[in-house]
C-alpha positions as CSV (number, residue, x, y, z in Angstrom):
1,X,-131.6,-53.0,105.7
2,X,-131.2,-57.1,105.2
3,X,-128.2,-58.2,106.3
4,X,-127.0,-61.8,106.2
5,X,-126.9,-61.8,110.1
6,X,-130.6,-61.4,110.1
7,X,-131.3,-64.0,107.3
8,X,-132.4,-67.6,108.1
9,X,-128.8,-68.8,107.2
10,X,-127.1,-70.7,109.7
11,X,-130.1,-70.8,111.9
12,X,-132.6,-73.5,112.9
13,X,-135.8,-73.1,110.5
14,X,-139.0,-74.8,110.2
15,X,-139.9,-75.5,106.4
16,X,-143.4,-74.0,105.9
17,X,-145.9,-76.3,105.2
18,X,-148.0,-74.2,102.9
19,X,-147.1,-71.6,100.2
20,X,-145.3,-68.6,102.0
21,X,-143.6,-66.2,99.7
22,X,-143.1,-64.1,102.7
23,X,-140.1,-66.1,103.7
24,X,-137.9,-64.8,101.0
25,X,-134.9,-62.8,102.3
26,X,-133.6,-60.1,99.7
27,X,-130.4,-58.5,100.8
28,X,-129.0,-55.6,98.8
29,X,-125.8,-56.2,96.6
30,X,-124.6,-52.6,97.2
31,X,-123.1,-53.3,100.5
32,X,-120.7,-56.2,99.6
33,X,-120.0,-54.3,96.2
34,X,-118.8,-51.4,97.8
35,X,-116.2,-53.4,99.7
36,X,-115.0,-54.8,96.2
37,X,-114.8,-51.4,94.6
38,X,-117.7,-51.8,92.5
39,X,-119.5,-48.3,92.2
40,X,-123.2,-47.6,91.6
41,X,-122.6,-47.9,87.9
42,X,-120.5,-51.3,87.6
43,X,-118.4,-52.0,84.9
44,X,-120.0,-55.2,84.2
45,X,-123.2,-56.5,83.3
46,X,-124.6,-60.2,83.6
47,X,-127.0,-62.6,85.5
48,X,-127.0,-65.1,88.1
49,X,-128.2,-68.6,86.8
50,X,-130.0,-70.7,89.4
51,X,-131.2,-74.4,89.1
52,X,-133.5,-75.7,91.9
53,X,-133.5,-79.3,91.8
54,X,-136.1,-79.8,94.7
55,X,-139.4,-78.5,93.6
56,X,-142.8,-80.0,94.1
57,X,-146.5,-79.2,94.6
58,X,-149.8,-80.8,94.6
59,X,-152.2,-80.7,91.7
60,X,-156.0,-80.1,92.4
61,X,-156.4,-83.8,93.1
62,X,-153.9,-83.9,96.0
63,X,-151.2,-85.9,93.8
64,X,-147.6,-84.6,94.0
65,X,-145.8,-83.2,90.9
66,X,-142.2,-82.5,90.4
67,X,-140.0,-80.3,88.2
68,X,-136.8,-78.6,87.8
69,X,-136.8,-74.6,87.9
70,X,-134.3,-72.4,86.2
71,X,-133.9,-68.8,87.2
72,X,-132.2,-65.9,85.8
73,X,-131.7,-63.2,88.0
74,X,-130.3,-60.1,86.2
75,X,-126.9,-58.7,87.7
76,X,-128.7,-55.3,87.7
77,X,-131.2,-56.1,90.2
78,X,-130.6,-54.2,93.6
79,X,-131.0,-57.5,95.7
80,X,-129.9,-61.0,95.7
81,X,-132.1,-63.5,97.7
82,X,-130.5,-65.4,100.4
83,X,-130.3,-69.0,99.2
84,X,-131.8,-70.7,102.7
85,X,-135.0,-68.5,102.4
86,X,-135.2,-69.6,98.6
87,X,-135.1,-73.2,99.9
88,X,-137.7,-72.5,102.3
89,X,-139.9,-70.7,100.0
90,X,-139.4,-73.5,97.3
91,X,-140.2,-76.1,100.2
92,X,-143.5,-74.3,100.9
93,X,-144.9,-75.2,97.5
94,X,-144.8,-79.0,98.5
95,X,-148.2,-79.2,100.4
96,X,-149.9,-76.6,98.2
97,X,-152.6,-77.5,96.0
98,X,-152.1,-75.6,92.7
99,X,-153.9,-75.7,89.3
100,X,-150.8,-76.7,87.4
101,X,-147.5,-75.7,86.2
102,X,-148.4,-72.6,84.7
103,X,-149.6,-71.2,88.1
104,X,-146.4,-72.4,89.7
105,X,-144.3,-70.6,87.2
106,X,-146.5,-67.4,87.3
107,X,-146.0,-67.3,91.4
108,X,-142.2,-68.2,91.1
109,X,-141.9,-65.2,88.6
110,X,-144.2,-62.9,90.9
111,X,-142.8,-63.5,94.1
112,X,-139.0,-63.7,93.0
113,X,-139.1,-60.3,91.1
114,X,-141.1,-58.7,94.0
115,X,-138.1,-59.3,96.2
116,X,-135.3,-58.9,93.8
117,X,-136.6,-55.2,93.6
118,X,-137.9,-54.6,96.9
119,X,-137.3,-51.4,98.5
120,X,-135.8,-49.9,95.2
121,X,-138.6,-47.9,93.6
122,X,-138.1,-50.1,90.3
123,X,-139.6,-52.9,88.9
124,X,-137.9,-55.8,87.0
125,X,-138.6,-59.5,86.3
126,X,-136.8,-62.6,87.0
127,X,-136.5,-65.0,84.4
128,X,-138.3,-68.4,85.3
129,X,-138.6,-71.8,83.4
130,X,-139.8,-75.2,84.5
131,X,-138.5,-78.3,83.1
132,X,-141.2,-81.1,83.5
133,X,-140.3,-84.8,83.8
134,X,-140.9,-85.7,80.4
135,X,-137.7,-83.7,79.5
136,X,-135.4,-84.8,82.4
137,X,-133.4,-87.3,80.0
138,X,-132.7,-84.2,77.9
139,X,-130.9,-82.5,80.5
140,X,-127.2,-82.4,79.2
141,X,-124.0,-82.6,81.3
142,X,-121.2,-80.3,80.0
143,X,-117.7,-78.9,81.4
144,X,-117.1,-75.5,80.6
145,X,-115.3,-75.1,77.4
146,X,-111.8,-73.4,77.5
147,X,-108.1,-74.0,78.2
148,X,-107.7,-75.6,81.4
149,X,-105.3,-73.8,83.8
150,X,-105.3,-77.3,86.1
151,X,-102.7,-78.7,83.6
152,X,-100.0,-76.4,85.1
153,X,-97.9,-77.6,88.0
154,X,-97.6,-74.7,90.2
155,X,-96.8,-74.0,93.9
156,X,-99.8,-72.5,95.8
157,X,-99.3,-70.8,99.0
158,X,-102.1,-68.0,99.1
159,X,-105.6,-68.8,100.5
160,X,-107.1,-65.5,100.8
161,X,-107.6,-63.4,97.7
162,X,-104.4,-62.1,96.4
163,X,-104.8,-60.0,93.2
164,X,-101.1,-59.3,93.2
165,X,-100.7,-62.6,91.6
166,X,-102.3,-61.5,88.4
167,X,-100.0,-60.0,85.8
168,X,-100.1,-59.5,82.0
169,X,-97.9,-59.0,79.2
170,X,-98.5,-55.2,78.5
171,X,-95.5,-55.0,76.1
172,X,-96.8,-57.8,73.7
173,X,-99.5,-58.2,71.1
174,X,-102.9,-58.5,72.8
175,X,-104.7,-61.9,72.7
176,X,-108.3,-63.3,72.9
177,X,-108.6,-66.5,75.1
178,X,-110.6,-68.6,77.2
179,X,-109.3,-70.2,80.3
180,X,-111.0,-72.8,82.7
181,X,-110.4,-74.1,86.1
182,X,-112.0,-76.6,88.3
183,X,-110.1,-75.4,91.6
184,X,-112.3,-72.6,92.6
185,X,-113.4,-72.8,96.1
186,X,-114.5,-70.4,98.7
187,X,-116.7,-70.6,101.9
188,X,-120.2,-69.1,102.7
189,X,-120.2,-65.8,104.3
190,X,-122.4,-66.9,107.0
191,X,-121.6,-70.5,107.9
192,X,-118.3,-71.1,106.4
193,X,-119.6,-74.3,104.6
194,X,-117.7,-74.9,101.5
195,X,-118.5,-73.7,98.2
196,X,-117.0,-75.5,95.3
197,X,-117.1,-74.3,91.7
198,X,-115.4,-74.4,88.3
199,X,-114.7,-71.0,86.6
200,X,-114.2,-69.9,83.0
201,X,-112.6,-66.5,81.9
202,X,-112.8,-65.1,78.5
203,X,-111.0,-61.9,77.8
204,X,-109.2,-59.9,75.0
205,X,-106.2,-57.7,75.7
206,X,-102.7,-58.4,77.1
207,X,-102.1,-61.7,77.6
208,X,-102.5,-62.8,81.3
209,X,-100.0,-65.0,83.0
210,X,-101.5,-68.3,83.2
211,X,-99.7,-69.6,86.2
212,X,-100.4,-66.4,88.3
213,X,-104.0,-66.6,87.3
214,X,-104.7,-70.3,88.6
215,X,-102.7,-69.3,91.8
216,X,-105.1,-66.3,92.2
217,X,-108.2,-68.7,91.5
218,X,-106.7,-71.1,94.2
219,X,-106.4,-68.2,96.6
220,X,-109.9,-68.0,97.2
221,X,-110.0,-71.5,98.9
222,X,-110.5,-69.9,102.3
223,X,-112.2,-67.0,101.7
224,X,-115.8,-66.3,103.2
225,X,-118.1,-64.6,100.4
226,X,-121.0,-65.2,98.6
227,X,-120.8,-67.0,94.9
228,X,-122.1,-64.0,93.2
229,X,-119.5,-61.4,95.0
230,X,-116.9,-63.8,94.6
231,X,-117.0,-63.9,90.7
232,X,-117.6,-59.9,90.7
233,X,-114.2,-59.8,92.8
234,X,-112.4,-61.9,90.4
235,X,-113.9,-59.6,87.6
236,X,-112.9,-56.5,89.1
237,X,-109.4,-58.0,90.1
238,X,-108.4,-59.0,86.7
239,X,-109.8,-55.8,85.2
240,X,-107.8,-53.6,87.4
241,X,-104.9,-55.7,87.4
242,X,-104.5,-57.0,83.8
243,X,-106.5,-54.4,82.0
244,X,-108.2,-56.3,79.4
245,X,-110.3,-54.5,76.8
246,X,-113.2,-57.0,77.3
247,X,-113.9,-59.7,80.1
248,X,-116.1,-62.3,81.0
249,X,-116.2,-64.6,84.2
250,X,-118.6,-67.2,84.7
251,X,-118.6,-69.6,87.5
252,X,-120.6,-72.4,88.1
253,X,-121.1,-73.8,91.7
254,X,-121.9,-77.3,92.9
255,X,-125.3,-77.4,94.4
256,X,-126.1,-77.2,98.3
257,X,-129.7,-77.8,99.5
258,X,-131.1,-78.7,96.1
259,X,-129.7,-75.3,94.7
260,X,-127.0,-74.1,92.6
261,X,-125.7,-70.6,91.7
262,X,-123.7,-69.9,88.8
263,X,-122.9,-66.2,88.4
264,X,-122.0,-64.6,85.0
265,X,-120.4,-61.2,84.6
266,X,-119.2,-59.5,81.5
267,X,-117.8,-56.2,80.4
268,X,-119.7,-56.2,77.1
269,X,-123.2,-57.1,75.9
270,X,-123.6,-60.8,75.4
271,X,-125.9,-63.9,75.3
272,X,-126.5,-65.4,78.8
273,X,-124.8,-68.7,78.8
274,X,-127.0,-71.8,78.7
275,X,-127.9,-73.1,82.2
276,X,-126.1,-76.5,81.6
277,X,-124.8,-78.4,84.9
278,X,-121.3,-79.7,84.9
279,X,-120.6,-83.3,86.1
280,X,-120.1,-82.1,89.7
281,X,-123.3,-80.4,89.8
């Protein structure tokens, strides 16, 4: 089994100087999901949206080329890819001569898909899109839409996940609303380095107490867990404590090492959010 302690994360590593898909390190989602109480058939669906800002290769004449890469990893893939191994993999393109963006795109799609479904006996495809330099100035910056919880003047004393802070008005009419916060912070499961993020919560059902929800978001501040599982924990805690009829949780984390990871989980089918970065990303 691929576990975080066996990954390159938190260890000294040399960047490969040539294309090296073998450095990709898949890790099963199921291990951490079991700790959250997610069964074999999750209550949610969704995707992890990645942006790679440090992608470069050589053209046939040896001239460097650059692009941004947007990756869409389905939440039902059996594995995630450990982020440092993805950085090493992307770095391995830097001295590799390739015929053009089409070849880069094909290799990314093939290699990532193989790692994400490795060992499962199933096949799937990761979404990959390249943004060329001519389109860089069209890249928007936009904050998550919704009513900001950060306007509330609250007292905070919990800095490990505290689902008991979540309450809802079960004896009143249900509502539909979208709430946001820029105060999400957790730490890397392996290195303890801080992961800063913004979160958007859209739900229908009993109205959630906003002060308690913000205190709950803040309670992740000293918690060690990967981005994907933090969002799944938030989803499951709200689902259990507040019993919405529909729920969506979407977080955008600031980049580290040229990558940002933005998990999206929803109880109902919907369109994958546009991978638009926030100002902090």
